[in-house]
Backbone as a chain_set.jsonl record, in Angstrom:
{"seq": "MQLTFIRKTALSGDTNCPSLYRTDRGTYLVQGWRVTDPEALSQLDVPAHETVVEVPADVLAELAAAGR", "coords": {"N": [[16.125, 0.654, 8.796], [13.497, 2.739, 10.4], [10.098, 2.233, 11.145], [6.737, 3.793, 11.177], [3.666, 3.24, 11.975], [0.796, 4.207, 9.847], [-1.802, 3.474, 8.759], [-4.119, 1.239, 8.527], [-6.348, -0.953, 6.599], [-9.768, -1.975, 7.92], [-11.082, -4.942, 7.615], [-13.163, -7.398, 8.342], [-12.479, -9.422, 10.896], [-9.924, -9.616, 9.529], [-6.438, -9.84, 9.987], [-4.108, -8.875, 8.356], [-4.483, -6.831, 6.487], [-4.493, -4.304, 3.993], [-2.042, -2.265, 4.762], [-0.136, 1.106, 5.385], [2.519, 2.575, 5.952], [4.626, 5.133, 6.914], [8.614, 5.672, 6.591], [11.783, 6.115, 8.154], [13.129, 7.228, 6.168], [11.746, 9.01, 4.578], [10.175, 8.2, 3.182], [7.677, 5.997, 1.922], [6.175, 2.8, 2.897], [3.713, 0.125, 1.494], [1.58, -2.079, 1.998], [-0.436, -4.266, 0.266], [-2.801, -6.12, -1.45], [-1.186, -8.496, -3.873], [-1.089, -7.771, -7.284], [-2.028, -9.34, -9.409], [-3.742, -9.771, -11.912], [-3.776, -10.182, -15.597], [-4.455, -8.362, -17.063], [-4.181, -5.922, -16.249], [-1.86, -5.629, -15.391], [-0.354, -5.861, -17.546], [-0.972, -3.209, -18.676], [1.037, -1.812, -17.456], [4.839, -0.782, -16.822], [6.401, -2.24, -15.529], [9.146, -3.162, -13.725], [11.595, -5.649, -13.312], [12.743, -6.03, -10.999], [10.877, -4.674, -9.176], [7.301, -4.869, -7.767], [3.726, -4.71, -7.943], [1.147, -3.398, -6.039], [-2.183, -3.068, -4.774], [-4.373, -0.894, -3.368], [-7.161, -0.065, -0.926], [-9.009, 2.919, -1.373], [-9.372, 4.305, 1.242], [-7.399, 4.19, 2.51], [-5.722, 5.555, 1.223], [-6.53, 8.252, 1.261], [-6.767, 8.724, 4.112], [-3.849, 9.271, 5.004], [-3.797, 11.705, 2.65], [-5.462, 13.314, 4.023], [-4.236, 13.682, 6.196], [-2.389, 15.463, 5.735], [-0.15, 13.887, 5.201]], "CA": [[14.674, 1.927, 8.635], [12.193, 2.674, 11.759], [8.626, 2.294, 10.596], [5.82, 4.471, 12.209], [2.416, 2.54, 11.694], [-0.116, 4.943, 9.84], [-3.331, 3.277, 8.821], [-4.919, -0.412, 8.225], [-8.139, -1.009, 6.587], [-10.205, -3.036, 9.169], [-11.952, -6.117, 6.739], [-13.91, -8.156, 9.345], [-11.367, -10.644, 11.169], [-8.599, -10.11, 9.015], [-5.388, -8.684, 10.417], [-3.366, -8.679, 7.233], [-5.414, -6.002, 6.035], [-3.435, -3.365, 3.617], [-1.347, -1.213, 5.815], [0.498, 2.104, 5.136], [3.853, 2.685, 7.16], [5.785, 5.987, 6.992], [9.62, 5.463, 6.926], [12.904, 7.374, 8.466], [14.088, 7.965, 4.948], [11.033, 10.096, 3.975], [9.534, 7.399, 1.789], [6.099, 5.14, 2.464], [5.972, 1.297, 2.697], [2.335, -0.091, 1.388], [1.266, -3.831, 2.088], [-1.533, -4.552, -0.066], [-2.917, -7.308, -2.229], [-0.543, -8.139, -4.984], [-2.025, -7.393, -8.61], [-1.875, -10.59, -10.784], [-4.231, -10.017, -12.999], [-2.675, -10.249, -16.596], [-4.587, -7.443, -18.187], [-4.012, -4.81, -15.312], [-0.327, -5.8, -15.451], [0.088, -5.41, -19.058], [-1.177, -1.798, -18.372], [2.083, -1.626, -16.65], [5.65, -1.522, -16.929], [6.695, -2.863, -13.817], [10.659, -3.486, -14.001], [11.648, -7.03, -12.84], [12.568, -5.795, -9.247], [9.412, -4.07, -8.344], [6.202, -5.114, -8.033], [2.382, -3.804, -8.169], [-0.027, -3.761, -5.011], [-3.566, -2.552, -4.838], [-5.08, -1.091, -1.683], [-8.128, 0.95, -0.771], [-8.589, 4.219, -1.309], [-9.708, 4.911, 1.856], [-6.24, 4.167, 2.938], [-4.718, 6.886, 1.004], [-7.242, 9.268, 1.78], [-6.391, 9.142, 5.291], [-2.881, 10.073, 4.149], [-4.028, 12.858, 2.575], [-6.252, 14.196, 5.209], [-3.636, 13.88, 7.584], [-1.058, 16.036, 5.431], [0.825, 13.352, 5.519]], "C": [[13.937, 1.463, 10.277], [10.696, 3.12, 10.888], [7.453, 2.899, 11.402], [4.147, 4.136, 11.28], [1.055, 4.046, 11.255], [-1.395, 4.97, 9.731], [-3.422, 1.713, 8.219], [-5.9, -0.143, 7.838], [-8.68, -1.583, 7.325], [-11.435, -3.675, 8.328], [-12.27, -6.797, 8.296], [-13.105, -9.725, 9.672], [-10.429, -10.711, 10.393], [-7.653, -9.398, 9.749], [-4.479, -8.736, 9.496], [-4.108, -7.78, 6.395], [-4.212, -5.331, 5.241], [-3.312, -2.387, 4.357], [-0.395, -0.007, 5.102], [1.415, 2.524, 6.533], [4.637, 4.412, 6.784], [7.211, 5.768, 7.115], [10.745, 6.768, 7.848], [13.468, 7.912, 7.313], [13.126, 8.681, 4.484], [10.051, 9.163, 3.011], [8.08, 6.516, 3.062], [6.348, 3.695, 2.12], [4.298, 0.821, 2.717], [2.672, -1.772, 1.199], [-0.15, -3.745, 1.622], [-1.599, -6.046, -0.795], [-2.001, -7.515, -3.609], [-1.561, -8.247, -5.931], [-1.123, -8.612, -9.612], [-2.78, -10.245, -12.027], [-3.493, -9.58, -14.575], [-3.019, -8.54, -17.188], [-4.509, -6.317, -17.502], [-2.491, -4.648, -15.294], [0.263, -5.511, -16.896], [-0.117, -4.173, -19.82], [0.274, -0.581, -18.405], [3.12, -1.267, -16.897], [6.453, -1.206, -15.619], [8.45, -3.612, -14.392], [10.44, -5.073, -13.311], [11.714, -7.048, -11.411], [11.856, -4.964, -8.556], [8.151, -5.193, -8.698], [4.972, -3.957, -7.734], [1.489, -3.941, -6.66], [-1.218, -2.924, -5.281], [-4.03, -2.592, -3.333], [-5.869, -0.054, -1.81], [-7.92, 2.386, -0.728], [-8.727, 5.017, -0.221], [-8.381, 5.038, 2.628], [-5.121, 5.442, 3.012], [-5.47, 7.987, 1.239], [-6.879, 9.654, 3.35], [-4.987, 9.573, 5.209], [-2.912, 11.16, 3.897], [-4.546, 13.835, 3.428], [-5.483, 14.529, 6.188], [-2.378, 14.666, 7.247], [0.139, 15.193, 5.555], [1.871, 13.235, 3.947]], "O": [[13.883, 0.432, 10.947], [10.436, 4.118, 10.216], [7.262, 2.316, 12.469], [3.706, 4.685, 10.27], [0.53, 4.726, 12.137], [-2.157, 5.823, 10.187], [-2.59, 1.276, 7.424], [-6.581, 0.738, 8.363], [-7.748, -2.162, 7.884], [-12.547, -3.147, 8.294], [-11.524, -6.597, 9.255], [-13.112, -10.758, 9.003], [-9.863, -11.803, 10.341], [-7.997, -8.3, 10.188], [-3.469, -8.529, 10.168], [-4.337, -8.303, 5.305], [-3.062, -5.602, 5.587], [-4.242, -1.641, 4.665], [0.127, -0.408, 4.062], [1.075, 2.707, 7.702], [5.535, 4.164, 5.979], [7.283, 5.534, 8.321], [10.483, 7.951, 8.068], [14.196, 8.905, 7.341], [13.642, 9.349, 3.588], [9.269, 9.641, 2.189], [7.783, 6.507, 4.257], [6.747, 3.45, 0.981], [3.618, 1.054, 3.716], [3.533, -2.414, 0.598], [-1.018, -3.26, 2.348], [-0.72, -6.907, -0.742], [-2.128, -6.629, -4.454], [-2.686, -8.675, -5.674], [-0.053, -8.644, -10.219], [-2.356, -10.535, -13.145], [-2.688, -8.649, -14.599], [-2.187, -7.732, -17.6], [-4.829, -5.378, -18.231], [-1.981, -3.533, -15.183], [1.329, -4.937, -17.122], [0.236, -3.914, -20.971], [0.528, 0.528, -18.873], [2.83, -1.08, -18.079], [6.904, -0.229, -15.022], [8.657, -4.408, -15.308], [9.373, -5.535, -12.907], [11.042, -7.771, -10.676], [12.161, -4.552, -7.436], [8.094, -6.047, -9.582], [5.122, -2.776, -7.419], [1.294, -5.132, -6.414], [-1.095, -2.03, -6.118], [-4.109, -3.484, -2.488], [-5.59, 0.861, -2.584], [-6.966, 2.975, -0.22], [-8.401, 6.202, -0.285], [-8.267, 5.999, 3.388], [-4.351, 5.982, 3.806], [-4.731, 8.937, 1.498], [-6.736, 10.827, 3.694], [-5.035, 10.775, 5.471], [-2.255, 11.937, 4.591], [-4.136, 14.99, 3.537], [-5.752, 15.42, 6.994], [-1.427, 14.709, 8.028], [1.236, 15.613, 5.925], [2.981, 12.705, 3.982]]}, "num_chains": 1, "name": "protein.A"}
């Protein structure tokens, strides 16, 4: 799988910020904060082989603005 970096949120001094990548498979990879809040997770139907991550709105806005 080939990845193309799209956007990273710039948090002061943090090099592992939420990021977005496009793949050569026509999909996207999202690096974000793992959601562990029980109340939030109880509202979702997440299979055991999946997870949920949280990303800042500006990362997705960048994607939309670029028409990607």
